[in-house]
C-alpha distance (Angstrom), angle and dihedral (degrees) to the residues before:
residue distance angle dihedral
X1 . . .
X2 3.80 . .
X3 3.76 117.1 .
X4 3.82 114.1 -119.9
X5 3.78 114.2 -141.7
X6 3.77 126.5 -179.2
X7 3.77 114.8 -122.2
X8 3.80 110.5 -87.7
X9 3.82 93.4 17.2
X10 3.82 111.7 121.7
X11 3.79 118.6 -136.7
X12 3.77 111.6 -104.2
X13 3.79 114.3 -112.3
X14 3.76 128.2 -156.8
X15 3.79 121.0 -72.6
X16 3.81 113.0 -140.6
X17 3.79 118.3 -151.0
X18 3.79 125.9 -154.8
X19 3.79 145.4 166.1
X20 3.78 131.4 -136.2
X21 3.78 110.5 -123.2
X22 3.78 110.0 -159.5
X23 3.80 112.3 -157.4
X24 3.81 96.4 178.3
X25 3.80 128.3 17.8
X26 3.78 105.3 -156.2
X27 3.83 92.1 171.5
X28 3.81 94.7 50.6
X29 3.82 91.0 -136.9
X30 3.81 109.0 104.5
X31 3.80 101.6 23.5
X32 3.79 126.3 -142.1
X33 3.79 131.9 -63.0
X34 3.82 124.9 37.9
X35 3.80 102.1 -1.8
X36 3.82 104.9 160.9
X37 3.81 142.2 18.5
X38 3.76 125.9 -143.7
X39 3.78 149.4 172.8
X40 3.79 132.5 -148.6
X41 3.79 111.5 -148.6
X42 3.80 125.0 -146.0
X43 3.83 91.1 -100.1
X44 3.84 91.7 55.5
X45 3.80 97.7 -105.2
X46 3.80 115.8 134.4
X47 3.79 132.3 -149.7
X48 3.81 118.6 -160.5
X49 3.81 123.8 -166.2
X50 3.80 123.1 -162.5
X51 3.85 105.9 -157.0
X52 3.78 95.6 -162.9
X53 3.79 134.9 127.0
X54 3.81 85.7 -81.4
X55 3.82 101.2 35.6
X56 3.78 122.3 -157.7
X57 3.78 140.1 -179.0
X58 3.82 124.4 -142.5
X59 3.81 133.6 -173.1
X60 3.81 125.9 -151.5
X61 3.81 132.2 -177.3
X62 3.83 92.0 -130.3
X63 3.80 145.0 1.3
X64 3.82 86.6 -109.0
X65 3.81 88.1 62.8
X66 3.82 90.2 52.3
X67 3.82 89.3 51.5
X68 3.81 91.8 48.0
X69 3.81 93.4 51.1
X70 3.82 102.1 35.8
X71 3.83 105.9 21.7
X72 3.81 93.6 88.6
X73 3.80 93.5 -160.6
X74 3.80 94.5 -53.0
X75 3.82 96.0 -43.6
X76 3.83 89.1 111.4
X77 3.79 121.2 45.2
X78 3.79 131.4 -160.5
X79 3.81 106.9 -132.3
X80 3.80 115.3 -169.5
X81 3.80 119.7 -145.4
X82 3.79 115.2 -131.4
X83 3.78 118.9 -154.0
X84 3.77 132.2 -164.8
X85 3.82 116.3 -125.5
X86 3.83 89.9 -95.2
X87 3.82 91.1 55.7
X88 3.82 97.3 -102.7
X89 3.77 119.4 135.0
X90 3.81 110.1 -126.7
């Protein structure tokens, strides 16, 4: 079936979700393990949520910007979630 789109309405692309996996916390602030959750939108913008005792929400123009700010020289990794078509994580 053809997809109807109103004039001027962009087609929605996929949204990729991810977690930040901190291997070493040199600052002692966020701890180690899964420290943040995020999503990359179809236009490249990224939202990052810190579900801590003092939660916060950050926006970045790209996933490269997230890596530059939070990667800490490889001590924090961006791990993308992969979902099956029915929404299950393999």
